[in-house]
C-alpha positions in Angstrom: -191.8 86.3 76.1 -188.2 87.4 76.8 -185.6 84.9 78.2 -185.9 86.7 81.5 -189.7 86.1 81.5 -189.3 82.4 80.6 -186.8 81.9 83.4 -189.2 83.5 85.9 -192.2 81.4 84.6 -190.1 78.2 84.6 -189.2 78.9 88.3 -192.8 79.4 89.1 -194.0 76.3 87.4 -191.2 74.2 89.0 -192.5 75.1 92.4 -196.1 74.7 91.5 -195.5 71.3 89.9 -193.0 70.1 92.5 -190.6 69.5 89.6 -186.9 69.0 89.2 -185.2 70.3 86.1 -182.3 68.3 84.7 -179.9 69.6 82.0 -177.2 67.7 80.2 -173.8 69.3 79.8 -174.5 69.8 76.1 -177.5 72.0 76.6 -177.4 75.7 75.8 -176.0 77.9 78.7 -179.4 79.5 79.4 -181.0 76.0 80.0 -178.1 74.9 82.1 -178.5 78.0 84.3 -182.2 77.2 85.1 -181.5 73.5 85.9 -181.4 72.0 89.4 -178.9 69.4 88.3 -176.4 69.5 85.4 -174.4 66.4 84.4 -174.2 63.2 82.4 -177.3 61.3 81.6 -177.2 58.4 84.1 -176.0 60.7 87.0 -178.9 63.0 86.3 -181.5 60.2 86.3 -180.2 58.8 89.5 -180.1 62.2 91.3 -183.7 62.9 90.1 -184.8 59.5 91.4 -183.5 60.4 94.8 -185.5 63.6 95.1 -189.1 64.0 96.4 -190.1 65.7 93.1 -193.3 64.5 91.4 -192.2 65.7 87.9 -188.8 65.3 86.1 -188.1 67.8 83.3 -185.2 66.4 81.3 -183.5 68.9 79.0 -181.5 66.4 77.1 -182.3 63.8 74.4 -185.0 61.1 74.4 -182.9 58.1 75.5 -181.9 60.1 78.6 -185.5 60.9 79.5 -186.4 57.2 79.0 -183.6 56.3 81.5 -185.1 58.7 84.0 -188.5 57.0 83.5 -186.9 53.6 84.0 -185.4 54.7 87.3 -188.5 56.7 88.4 -191.5 55.0 86.9 -193.9 56.7 89.3 -192.8 60.2 88.3 -194.1 62.2 85.3 -191.0 62.7 83.0 -191.2 65.6 80.5 -188.9 66.4 77.6 -188.9 69.8 75.9 -188.7 68.4 72.4 -189.6 64.7 71.7 -187.7 64.9 68.5 -184.4 65.4 70.4 -182.9 62.0 69.5 -179.4 60.6 69.3 -177.5 59.3 66.3 -176.2 56.4 68.4 -179.7 55.4 69.6 -181.3 55.9 66.1 -178.5 53.8 64.5 -179.2 50.8 66.7 -182.9 49.9 66.4 -184.2 47.3 68.8 -185.2 44.7 66.1 -181.8 44.8 64.5 -180.0 44.6 67.9 -182.0 41.6 68.9 -181.3 39.9 65.6 -177.5 40.5 66.1 -177.9 38.9 69.6 -179.6 35.9 68.1 -176.7 35.5 65.6 -174.2 35.6 68.5 -175.9 33.8 71.4 -172.6 33.0 73.1 -171.7 36.8 73.5 -172.5 38.8 76.6 -173.9 42.2 75.5 -172.4 45.3 77.1 -174.4 48.2 75.8 -173.5 51.9 76.1 -176.2 53.9 77.8 -176.7 56.0 74.7 -179.4 53.7 73.3 -183.2 53.3 73.5 -185.1 51.6 76.3 -186.0 48.9 73.8 -182.3 48.1 73.3 -181.5 48.4 77.0 -184.3 45.8 77.6 -182.5 43.3 75.3 -179.0 43.9 76.8 -177.1 42.0 79.6 -175.3 45.0 81.1 -175.5 48.7 80.5 -172.4 50.9 80.8 -171.3 54.5 80.6 -168.1 56.0 79.3 -167.0 56.3 82.9 -167.5 52.7 84.0 -167.3 50.7 80.8 -163.6 49.7 81.3 -164.2 48.5 84.8 -167.2 46.4 83.7 -165.4 44.9 80.7 -162.4 43.9 83.0 -164.9 41.9 85.1 -166.1 39.7 82.3 -164.3 36.3 82.2 -161.6 36.1 79.5 -163.3 33.1 77.8 -166.6 34.9 77.5 -166.9 36.9 74.2 -168.3 40.4 74.4 -170.7 42.2 72.0 -170.4 46.0 72.5 -172.9 48.4 71.1 -173.8 50.9 69.7 -170.6 53.1 69.6 -167.8 51.6 67.5 -165.3 54.4 68.5 -165.9 53.9 72.2 -165.7 50.1 71.7 -162.3 50.4 69.8 -160.9 52.6 72.6 -162.0 50.2 75.3 -160.7 47.2 73.3 -157.2 48.9 73.3 -157.5 49.8 77.0 -158.5 46.3 78.1 -156.9 44.1 75.5 -160.3 42.4 74.9 -161.4 41.8 71.3 -165.0 42.6 71.1 -167.8 42.3 68.5 -168.7 45.9 67.8 -171.9 47.4 66.5 -171.2 49.8 63.7 -172.5 53.0 65.2 -171.1 56.4 66.0 -171.9 59.8 67.4 -172.7 62.4 64.8 -170.8 65.1 66.8 -167.7 63.2 67.9 -167.0 61.9 64.3 -166.9 65.4 62.9 -163.7 66.7 64.3 -161.0 67.4 61.7 -157.5 66.1 62.3 -156.0 68.6 59.8 -157.7 71.5 61.4 -156.8 70.2 64.9 -153.1 70.1 64.0 -153.3 73.7 62.8 -155.1 74.7 66.0 -152.4 73.0 68.1 -149.7 75.0 66.2 -151.6 78.1 66.9 -152.0 77.2 70.6 -148.9 75.2 71.4 -149.5 75.3 75.2 -153.1 74.1 75.0 -153.7 70.5 76.1 -155.9 68.4 73.9 -158.6 66.5 75.9 -161.2 64.3 74.2 -164.3 62.1 74.8 -163.8 58.4 73.9 -166.6 58.6 71.4 -164.1 60.5 69.1 -162.5 58.9 66.1 -159.1 57.2 66.7 -156.9 59.9 65.1 -158.2 62.4 67.6 -157.9 60.0 70.6 -154.2 59.1 69.7 -153.3 62.8 69.9 -155.2 63.5 73.2 -153.3 64.0 76.4 -156.4 63.1 78.4 -159.5 61.0 77.4 -162.6 60.7 79.6 -166.3 61.1 80.0 -167.9 64.5 79.9 -167.8 64.7 83.7 -164.2 63.5 83.8 -163.2 66.1 81.3 -164.8 68.8 83.5 -163.0 67.5 86.6 -159.7 67.3 84.7 -159.7 70.9 83.6 -160.6 72.1 87.1 -157.8 70.2 88.8 -155.1 70.5 86.1 -152.2 72.9 86.5 -152.5 73.6 82.7 -154.2 76.9 81.8 -155.3 76.2 78.2 -157.3 73.3 76.7 -158.6 72.2 73.3 -161.9 70.5 73.9 -162.8 67.5 71.6 -166.4 67.0 72.6 -169.6 68.9 72.3 -168.8 72.5 73.2 -171.8 72.9 75.5 -169.6 71.5 78.3 -167.4 74.7 78.0 -170.1 76.7 79.9 -169.5 74.6 83.0 -165.7 74.5 82.4 -165.6 78.3 82.5 -167.6 78.3 85.8 -165.2 75.7 87.3 -162.0 77.4 86.1 -162.8 81.0 84.9 -159.1 81.9 84.7 -158.4 79.2 82.1 -158.8 79.1 78.3 -161.1 76.6 76.5 -160.9 76.2 72.8 -163.5 74.0 71.0 -161.9 71.4 68.6 -162.9 72.3 65.0 -165.2 70.2 62.8 -164.3 69.1 59.3 -166.8 71.3 57.6 -167.2 75.1 57.9 -170.2 74.8 60.1 -171.2 74.3 63.8 -171.2 70.5 63.2 -169.5 70.0 66.6 -172.7 71.2 68.2 -175.2 68.4 68.8 -178.2 69.1 66.6 -180.4 67.0 68.8 -179.4 68.7 72.1 -179.8 72.1 70.5 -183.5 71.4 69.7 -184.3 72.3 73.3 -184.9 75.9 74.1 -186.1 77.9 77.0 -189.5 78.4 75.3 -189.9 74.6 74.7 -188.8 74.0 78.3 -191.5 76.4 79.5 -194.2 75.0 77.2 -193.5 71.3 78.1 -194.0 72.3 81.8 -197.2 74.3 81.3 -198.7 71.7 78.9 -197.2 68.7 80.9 -196.2 67.3 77.5 -194.4 65.8 75.7 -194.0 63.1 78.3 -192.2 59.8 78.3 -194.3 56.7 78.4 -192.8 53.2 78.3 -194.4 49.8 78.1 -194.2 48.4 81.7 -192.5 45.1 80.5 -189.9 47.0 78.5 -189.3 49.3 81.4 -188.8 46.5 83.8 -186.5 44.5 81.5 -184.5 47.7 80.8 -184.0 48.3 84.5 -182.3 45.0 85.1 -179.1 45.6 83.0 -178.9 49.1 84.6 -179.0 47.6 88.0 -176.3 45.0 86.9 -174.1 47.9 85.8 -174.5 49.7 89.2 -173.6 46.5 91.0 -170.4 46.0 88.9 -169.3 49.6 89.1 
């Protein structure tokens, strides 16, 4: 089928199934354009939970679809490609995370939402890149913090809050690829462009950024800023929404180290219109979680929502 035919069939199936389609900002433009909601992972899961839909189709990665299932256990949660993982989630397996917690029982664990349901279930508080600073500032100064799984986000937050934290040694495969040397050359080529970055980036990129924020914060910034040109140091899928929000402005993706499209998330890009259609017509792959894990994973998410 052509893309046009897939779009038509997806719309038909969505109505027939009483489904809601979610797309993360890093999805391909054609997937973003068929979604009911576009956004960051937690926001999408919360918005889907508030709908009357029977089925959630999550065009993102597996940990995001798991979060949707945690918040909407009664709904069928589909994902176009079950192999759409995440380097942060895969680099922090549940057994190793629990072992680390046993070694440091005095630490409160604040865990970035980019992790598996198994790791969420073993955490005290979940956070996002938007609310992590606010949550950390509420932890008593005499209580040590264990932050996982993103070391770059953890280092950034440690600098922002002045809190020394025990950090899990994980990173995002996309945000660690940006080249400082190529970025400097790009800034010389575009001297009026403002560098904005996601806090998952390496420190040399963050120290040069004029604005640092979550994906949704970056989108809001470019829409409201008086600047007209931006260098975007995050996954370039967000640029599709930036162009919609501010079509008169220029958006330049930050360059990766290698001569490749390494700044594109290989996991996010596993999803296609065809796979979206097929998961809907087959009602699979779907997310299934052990009820005990699901319930224990829900508690630190609720704690996060209370604190933020």
